[in-house]
C-alpha positions in Angstrom: 6.3 -18.6 -34.6 7.3 -21.0 -31.5 4.2 -22.1 -29.1 4.3 -24.3 -26.0 2.1 -26.6 -28.2 5.2 -27.5 -30.4 6.0 -31.2 -30.0 9.8 -30.2 -29.5 9.1 -27.5 -27.0 6.7 -29.7 -25.1 9.6 -32.1 -24.9 12.1 -29.9 -23.9 10.0 -28.5 -21.2 9.6 -32.0 -20.0 13.2 -32.1 -19.5 14.9 -33.8 -23.0 17.3 -32.1 -24.6 15.8 -32.5 -28.5 18.5 -32.9 -31.1 17.4 -32.8 -35.0 19.7 -34.4 -36.9 18.4 -33.4 -40.3 15.5 -30.7 -40.2 15.5 -30.9 -43.7 13.5 -34.3 -43.4 12.4 -34.4 -39.7 8.6 -33.8 -39.7 8.7 -32.2 -36.6 9.9 -29.2 -38.4 6.9 -26.5 -38.9 8.7 -24.7 -41.7 11.1 -26.9 -44.0 11.3 -24.8 -46.6 12.2 -21.9 -44.4 14.5 -23.8 -42.8 16.0 -24.9 -46.2 16.3 -21.5 -47.3 18.5 -20.1 -44.3 20.7 -23.0 -44.5 19.6 -24.5 -41.1 20.4 -28.3 -41.0 20.6 -29.5 -37.5 19.1 -28.3 -34.1 19.4 -28.7 -30.4 16.8 -27.3 -28.0 17.0 -27.4 -24.2 14.9 -25.8 -21.7 15.7 -22.6 -19.7 14.5 -23.4 -16.0 14.5 -21.4 -12.9 13.6 -23.7 -9.7 12.1 -26.2 -11.9 9.8 -24.0 -13.7 10.3 -23.4 -17.6 10.6 -20.1 -18.8 12.1 -20.4 -22.3 14.0 -22.8 -24.4 17.3 -22.2 -25.9 17.9 -23.4 -29.5 21.4 -23.8 -31.5 21.7 -24.4 -35.1 24.6 -26.0 -37.2 24.7 -25.9 -41.1 25.6 -29.7 -40.8 23.9 -32.9 -39.9 24.0 -34.6 -36.9 26.4 -31.9 -35.5 25.5 -32.1 -31.8 26.9 -34.5 -29.3 26.9 -35.3 -25.6 29.2 -32.5 -24.8 27.0 -30.0 -26.7 24.2 -30.7 -24.8 25.7 -30.4 -21.5 26.9 -26.8 -22.5 23.5 -25.8 -24.0 22.0 -26.9 -20.4 24.9 -24.9 -18.4 24.1 -21.8 -20.8 20.2 -22.0 -20.8 20.6 -22.5 -16.9 22.5 -19.3 -16.6 20.2 -17.7 -19.2 17.1 -18.7 -17.0 18.7 -17.0 -13.8 19.7 -13.8 -16.1 16.0 -13.8 -17.5 14.3 -14.0 -14.1 16.8 -11.6 -12.5 15.7 -8.9 -15.3 12.1 -9.5 -14.9 12.4 -9.0 -11.1 14.1 -5.9 -11.5 11.7 -4.5 -14.0 8.7 -5.6 -11.6 10.6 -3.5 -8.4 11.3 -0.6 -10.9 7.8 -0.6 -11.7 6.3 -1.2 -8.2 8.7 1.9 -7.3 6.8 4.0 -9.5 3.6 3.0 -8.4 4.2 3.2 -5.1 5.7 6.8 -5.8 2.7 7.5 -7.6 0.3 6.5 -4.3 2.5 8.4 -2.4 1.8 11.7 -4.6 -1.8 11.0 -5.2 -2.1 10.6 -0.9 -0.7 13.9 -0.5 -2.8 15.6 -3.0 -6.1 13.8 -1.3 -4.8 15.2 1.8 -4.7 18.6 0.5 -8.3 18.6 0.1 -9.1 17.8 3.9 -8.6 21.1 6.0 -5.1 21.2 7.9 -6.8 23.2 10.6 -10.4 23.9 11.8 -11.8 27.2 11.1 -11.8 29.6 14.0 -15.4 30.6 14.7 -16.5 33.0 17.5 -18.4 30.8 19.9 -17.1 27.5 18.8 -13.8 25.5 19.8 -12.9 23.2 16.9 -10.7 20.3 16.4 -10.5 18.1 13.7 -7.9 15.2 12.3 -7.6 12.3 9.4 -5.5 9.8 9.9 -5.2 7.2 6.9 -4.4 3.8 6.7 -3.1 3.6 3.1 -1.5 6.3 1.3 -5.2 7.3 -0.4 -8.6 6.2 1.2 -12.3 7.2 1.3 -12.7 9.1 4.0 -13.1 13.0 4.4 -14.3 16.2 6.4 -14.6 19.6 5.3 -15.9 23.0 6.8 -17.2 25.7 4.9 -18.5 29.1 6.5 -21.5 30.4 5.1 -22.1 33.4 7.5 -19.8 34.9 9.9 -21.8 33.0 12.5 -22.7 29.6 10.8 -20.4 26.8 9.8 -21.3 23.8 7.5 -19.5 21.0 8.3 -19.4 17.2 6.6 -17.9 13.9 7.2 -18.1 11.0 5.1 -16.8 7.4 4.1 -16.9 6.4 0.9 -17.2 2.6 1.2 -14.1 0.8 -0.6 -10.5 1.4 0.1 -7.5 2.6 -2.0 -7.7 4.5 -5.3 -11.2 4.1 -6.5 -12.2 5.3 -3.3 -10.0 8.0 -3.1 -11.0 9.1 -6.7 -15.1 8.6 -5.6 -14.0 10.7 -2.4 -12.7 13.8 -4.6 -15.5 13.9 -7.0 -18.4 13.7 -3.9 -16.0 16.5 -1.7 -16.1 19.3 -5.2 -19.8 18.4 -5.3 -20.8 18.7 -1.7 -18.9 22.1 -1.8 -20.8 23.5 -4.7 -24.1 22.5 -3.3 -23.3 24.3 0.1 -21.9 27.2 -1.8 -25.3 27.3 -3.8 -27.5 27.0 -0.8 -25.9 28.7 1.6 -28.2 28.8 4.8 -29.4 25.5 7.0 -32.9 25.6 5.6 -31.6 24.0 2.3 -29.9 21.1 3.8 -32.4 18.7 2.6 -32.2 19.8 -0.9 -28.3 19.7 -0.9 -28.7 16.2 0.3 -31.3 15.1 -2.2 -28.6 16.2 -4.7 -25.7 14.5 -3.3 -27.9 11.6 -3.2 -28.8 11.5 -6.6 -25.3 12.5 -7.4 -24.0 9.2 -5.6 -26.8 7.0 -7.3 -25.4 8.1 -10.7 -21.8 7.8 -10.1 -21.7 4.5 -7.6 -22.3 1.1 -8.8 -23.0 -2.5 -7.2 -22.1 -2.4 -3.7 -20.8 1.0 -3.6 -22.2 4.0 -1.6 -21.4 6.7 0.8 -22.2 7.5 4.5 -22.4 11.1 5.1 -23.4 13.3 8.1 -24.1 16.7 7.0 -24.9 19.8 9.6 -25.0 23.5 9.6 -24.2 24.9 13.1 -25.6 28.4 13.7 -24.0 30.2 16.6 -26.3 33.2 16.8 -29.4 31.0 17.1 -27.4 28.5 19.0 -28.9 25.5 17.1 -27.3 22.6 15.0 -29.3 21.6 11.8 -28.2 18.4 10.4 -28.8 14.9 8.5 -27.3 11.4 8.9 -27.4 9.8 6.0 -26.1 6.2 7.2 -23.0 7.6 9.2 -22.0 6.4 12.7 -24.1 8.7 14.7 -22.4 11.7 16.0 -23.0 12.3 20.0 -23.7 15.7 21.9 -22.7 15.6 25.1 -24.1 17.7 27.7 -23.4 17.5 31.4 -22.2 13.7 30.5 -25.7 13.0 29.3 -25.2 11.8 25.7 -27.4 12.3 22.7 -27.2 10.4 19.3 -27.6 12.3 16.0 -28.9 9.7 14.0 -32.0 11.4 12.3 -31.6 11.2 8.4 -32.1 7.9 6.4 -30.3 5.7 4.1 -26.6 5.8 2.9 -26.1 7.8 -0.2 -26.4 6.2 -3.7 -28.6 3.5 -2.9 -32.4 5.0 -3.5 -32.3 8.3 -5.9 -35.6 9.1 -4.5 -35.3 8.6 -1.0 -36.9 11.2 1.5 -34.0 12.1 4.1 -35.3 13.7 7.4 -33.8 16.9 8.9 -33.4 17.5 12.6 -32.8 20.5 14.6 -31.4 20.6 18.1 -30.8 23.7 20.6 -27.4 23.9 21.8 -26.2 25.4 25.1 -23.0 26.6 26.4 -20.8 23.8 27.1 -22.0 21.4 24.6 -19.7 19.3 22.9 -20.3 17.6 19.7 -18.1 14.7 18.3 -18.2 13.2 14.8 -15.9 10.6 13.4 -15.8 8.0 11.2 -16.0 4.0 11.6 -12.1 3.5 11.8 -11.9 5.4 15.1 -14.1 2.8 17.1 -12.9 -0.6 14.9 -9.8 -0.3 15.5 -8.3 -3.5 16.4 -5.5 -4.8 18.5 -3.8 -8.2 18.4 -6.4 -10.3 19.9 -9.1 -9.0 17.3 -10.7 -6.9 19.9 -12.3 -3.5 18.9 -11.8 -0.5 20.6 -15.5 0.4 20.0 -18.2 2.9 20.7 -18.2 2.2 24.4 -14.9 2.9 25.0 -15.1 6.2 22.9 -18.2 7.3 24.6 -16.6 6.5 28.3 -13.1 8.7 27.3 -15.2 11.5 25.5 -17.2 12.0 28.7 -14.4 12.6 31.1 -12.5 14.7 28.7 -15.2 17.4 28.0 -14.1 19.9 30.9 -11.1 20.2 28.4 -10.4 22.3 25.0 -11.4 20.4 21.5 -7.7 20.0 20.8 -7.0 18.3 23.9 -9.9 16.0 23.6 -8.8 15.0 20.0 -5.3 14.1 21.3 -6.5 12.1 24.2 -9.2 10.1 22.5 -6.9 9.4 20.0 -3.9 8.5 23.0 -6.3 6.3 24.8 -7.4 4.1 21.6 -3.2 3.7 21.0 -3.1 2.4 24.4 -5.8 -0.1 23.6 -4.9 -1.0 20.2 -1.0 -1.1 20.8 0.9 -1.6 17.5 -1.4 -3.2 15.4 -1.8 -2.5 12.3 -5.3 -0.8 11.4 -7.0 -1.5 8.1 -9.4 1.6 8.2 -9.1 5.5 7.7 -9.8 7.5 10.8 -11.6 11.1 10.7 -12.8 12.7 13.9 -14.0 16.3 14.4 -14.8 17.7 18.0 -16.9 21.1 18.2 -17.3 22.5 21.8 -20.2 25.3 22.2 -17.9 27.8 24.2 
């Protein structure tokens, strides 16, 4: 076994060509009995270096004493240099192949994750709904979902798992499944508090230090013309009524912090022409090349002048205005947005 602490290796890594004329009597040889048994007498050791960094050694042996001269040393250095290049290239190729494999796995994970997010909004008589999800990376922590619990009632949730990449995506998948299961079990707007309490306890069990989930959960009843909701530390959605803005901020803490927290529920009356806008912070935190954020005020100003149009038209134009602001600057957070208009 050869280690970096070996006297000969240290000298070679320091740039020396180390020649042992007779290994049978040289005290630098660690296993002399094995050396004699194998018939090895003289040894030449040179470092394999790539761009000034030693990555290993090349050792040559001879059954004759005092076998290696200056020409042998020069040849050994040349071979060692070529070996260093070949080994480095092989390592880089292996890393590139591994990187491609991981990238492909991430891409497939992203495809699977996006299948969990509805491709299109549900069709509910009396409501015009549009929604989209724009990931920054292959996988992320944003999600939204719809669940029609009755002909005239729809439950929607929009959430942001704090974190990025695979851990956030795994947490998101688990949380989405739990939300759907609880919503299926407790299928009316009077049970929102119980659903939120269950989701919070689940998040408290799953989240670790610094991890939490923001959630906005609402039931929209077209027959009663109401929206009943709970905002768990999420960006407050807005209700626009004749250019008057109401923030939907009633609720409480983010999920995953305090298992026994008492969340508040609020019910608002809806009117024809009302527009509800739900989103994650990636929408407003989008920055341009100067580091300026698009911000909530730009969102509100843009949304107010688009309320006479369809939900799909509003959605596309809000994203269009944001795109003009940020230009080609790369974003670092996912964007989810839902628009619900009361016909």
